[in-house]
N, C-alpha and C positions, 0 to 999 in steps of 0.2 A: 683812298681817303685824302681829302684836302686838309691843310692846316686851317685853324680857325681864323687866322689873319691873312690867308691867301686871298689875293684880289679876286680870284674866280669865285671863292665862297662868299666874299662880301657882296659881289654882284648878285649871287643867288639869294642871299639874305634880303637884299633890297627888293628883289622881285617877289619873294615870299611875303614881305611886308605889304607890298602893293596888292597882292592877291588877297591878303587878309582884309585890307581896306574895302575891297569889293564885296567880300562876303559879310563883313560887319556892316556894310552900307554906310561908310564914313569917309571923311577926308582928313581925319585926325593924323597929324604928322607922327605922333608917338603911337604907332600901331606895330606890334612886334610879338614874337613868341618868347615868353619867359621860359628860361631853362629849368623848368620843374613842372610838376603836374598841376592840375586845376586848383587844388587846395592851396598851392603857393600863390596862384593868381588871386585867390581870395585874400590871403594874408597881405600880399603886396598892395592890394587895393585899399586896405584899411590902414596899415601902418604908415603909408606914405602921405596920408591925407587927414588922419584923425589921431588925436592924442588927448592928454589931460585937459579938461575944460571944454572939450568939443562934445556937442550933443549929436548923437547918431540915432535916428529912427530906423528900426529894422522890422520888416514884416516876417512873421514866422508862421508857416503852415506846413512845416516838414523839417526833416533832419538838417537840411543845409541852411535854412534860416536860423536854426538853433546854433549851428557852427558859426555863422556870421556874428551872432551875439557874443560868442566866446572869444572870437578873434578881436572884435572891437573892444571888449572889456579888457583884454590883455594889453591892448594898446593904451589903456587908461581913459578911454572915452566914456562919457555918460550915455549908457544905452537905454533907449526907450523901446520896449518890445510892443509890437502890435500883433497879438495872437489871433489866429483863426483856426477853427477845427480842421484837422488834417483831412484832406479829400475835398476841401472847399477852397475857392480862390479868395484872396484878400481884397476887400473893398478899398480901392485907391484913396477914397475920401478919408477913410480912417487913418491912413498913413499921413496924408496931408494935414490932418487936424490934430495929430498926436503931439505936436510941439509948434509954437509960433515961429521959431527961427532956428531950425537944426542946421548943423554943418553938413550933414549927409543924410539922405534918405536912401535906404538900401533894401533890395528885394531880390528874390530868386525868380527869374523869368519862367523857367521850366523846372519845377521841383521834382528832382529825380526820385525822391522817396515816395511820392504820392501820385505822380502822373498828372499833376495839375499845372495849368498855365495861368500865371498871374498877368493882369493887364498892366502894361508899362506906359503906353502913350499918355493916359490921363495924368500920370505923375510928372512927366516931362513938361507938359504944357502948363502946369500949375505949381511947379516946385519953388518958384521965387528965387531966392539967393542960394538955396541949398544945392549941393552937388548930388546928382542922381547916380547911384552905384548899382549895377545889375549883374547878377550871376547868369551867364549864358551858356553854362557847360553843356546842357542837354538840348539847347535850341540852336546854336550856331550851325548853319548849313542845312538844317532840317525843318525849322519852323520860321515863319516870317519874323524878321528882326531888322529894325531900322534904327541904328544907333543915332545918326544925325536927325532923322525925321522925328524920332520920339524924344529927343532932348536928353539922351543918355550921356553922362560926363565920363564915367569910368565903367568899363565892362571887361570881364574876363571869361575865359572858356577853357575847354579841354580838347584834346585831339582825338580821343578814343570813342567819341559818340558819333555824331552825324558826319564828321569829316572823314571817318573811316581810317584813321591813322593810329598806330600804336600809342599807348599813353606815355607821357614823358615831357610834354610841353603845355604851357598855358598861354594861348593867344590872349593878348591884352590890347586895349585901345583906350587912350586918355585924351580928352579934349584940351585945347589950349586954355579954356576957361578953368579946368581943373588944375592944370599945371601951374597956374598962378597961385594955387593954394598948397603946392608941394612942400612938405616939411623939409627943412634944410638938413636935418640929421635924423632920419628915422631909426627905429630900434634895431634894424637889421642891416648889416653891411651887404649881404648877398642880394637882398631884395630892394636895395636903395635905388630908386628910379632916377635920382640925380646922376649917378654914375652910369647906369644903364643907358640913360638918354644920351650921354656923351658918346657911347659906343654905337647906338642905333642911328642917331641923327648926325653924328660927326661928319664933317666934310674934310676931304683929304685924309690925313693921318687920324685915325680914330683912337680915342682913349681906350686902352685895354682894361677890361673889367674882369671877365672870367672866360674860361675856355668853353666856347659854345658847343653844344652837342651836335656835331656836324651831320651825322647820319639821320638823326631825328628831324632836323630841319630839311634835309633832302626829302624825307618822307612826307613832311607837311607840305612842302612845295608841290609834290606830286598829288597829294590828296586834294589840295585846293584846286589844282589844275583839273582834276576829274570833276569836281563840283562845278567849276566855271565852264568846262566844256559841255556838260549837260545843260547848264543854264541854272542860275540860282533859283529863279522862280519855278522852274520845272522841277528842281530837286525838292522844293517845298511842296509842290503839288503831288509829287510821287509819295513822299512821306505821308501826306494827308490822306491820299487815296488808299494806300496800303493799311494805314492805321484804322481808317474807317471800316475797311473790310474785315480786319481782325476783330474789331469790337463787335461788329454785326454778327460774325460767325460765333464768337464766344457767347453772346446772348442767345443765339439760336440753339447753342449746345447746352443751355441751362445755367450758364455762369452769370453772376451779378458783378457789374463793373463798380469799382471803388470810387474813382474821381467823379466829381459832380458834372452832370451833363452841361455842355456849353463851354466848359473850360478844360476838357480832357485833351491831353497831349496826344498827337497822332503817333509820335515816335517812341513813346513809353506808355504802355497800357497797364493799368493796375486793376486786378480782379480779385474778388474775395475767394478764398479757398473754401470749397464746399465742406459742410459739417461732416466730421468723421473721417476726413481724408488725411493721411500721413503726408503732409505737403513736402517734407524733406525727402521722403522716399520717392515721391512722384518726380521731383526735380532730379534726383539721382538717376532714376530709370530713364528719364528723358535724355540725360547726358550720355549715359553708358550705352543705351540701346539705339538711340536715334541721333546722337551727336547734336542735340539741341540743348542750349543752356538758357534757363530763365532765372531771374533773381527772386530771392525771398523778400519778405517784408522787413522794414527797418523800424527801430524804436518800439513804440507800443504795439505796432502791427506786425512784429516779427512772428512768423508762424501762422498769420491770419490772412496775409495778402501775398499774391505773386506780382512781380514786376516784369513785364515782357517788353523787351526793347526790340524795335525794328528801326535800325539807324544806319545811315550811310549805305553801303552796298547791300546790307542784309534787309533793307526795306524793299522786299520784292514779294509779289503775290504768291510765288511758289513756297515761300517760307511760311506764309499764313496757312496754306493747305497742309504743309508738313506738320506744323505745330498742332493745329486743331485735330488732324487725323491721329497724331500720336497721343494726344490727350484722350480722345475717344477710345482708343485702343487700351490705354493704361487704366482708365477709370470706368470703362463700360458705358 
C-alpha cells in the first residue's frame, strides 16, 4: 500500500484522471474519482451548484430521477419535475420548456430502474444559460457518451457498472463553465468541490483534504485501462451487440420487454415477469443453481419486472446463452 500523499500515488491519480477524461470524452480539468459511491456523486453535483433561490428542472422517469429531486430539494433548490411514464424516455423539449431560466437542467442518461436511455444531446445544444447535469452511472464505458460534444456541464458515474470495478468511487467531471457557478460554502464539508479541487488540480504541494481510498483508485486505474485497451467505441459496440442479442432471445422465448423500443439500454435490459411466476424464487434459483444474479424491479414495478445487467466484462455472448438457457430450464 502507498500513502495517499506518496508522490507515486499522486502520479497514478493524475493518470487515472486522464483516463477518465478519455472515457467521459471531455477535456475538463476537474475530472476525478470522488471517494464515495455514485450516490455521493449525485449529491456533490447538486449541493455544490444549487441552493435556495435556484430553479432546477429535473426529468423523472425512474427511481434515480426521483432521487435527484430529493437531493436538490434538500439543498434548498426550487425543483420543477418533468415526469414521464416509467419505461418511456423523456422528451427533451419538455425539459427545455419547463422553465424559462433554470439554474440547472438535470436528467439520468441511463435509468437503471427501467432500462431506458434518455436523449442528452438536444438538451446541451439548447440549454441556454442553464447548467446541464447528467447521471451517467449506468452508461459510462458501455453506452455512447460525449460530455463535451453534448454540452454536459456536470456528470457523475459509478465504478461497478460498465467499468467493471468494485463499487466505492464516483467518477465526476465538471466543466470550467460550471466551476464559475461553484458555491463558496456548500452544505457538506466532505463533498465540497472547492477543497477537492485544490487537491486534484493543485500544482506542487497539494492541499490535503481527505485520505483517498488508494486501493479503489488502483482498481479504477486498471478498469479504465482495460476499457481503453479494448477501445472505447469497441466497448460501446460490444455492449450494444450483446444487449441486442439478449433482447432478441428473450422475445423469442416468450418474454415481453419493458422499456420502450428505440430507447432501450443495451447494458441493462428490463423484462416483464410472466403472470403466475414467483419472480423472487426464480431469481433465487438462478443464483444458487447457476451462479447468475439478476435484479428485481424497483418502486411501483417491484415484483413485476426483472432487470438484467450485461456490463463491463459480463457483457459477453456466453452469458446470454447461460441466462436464457437457465430461464428456460427453471420456467419450462
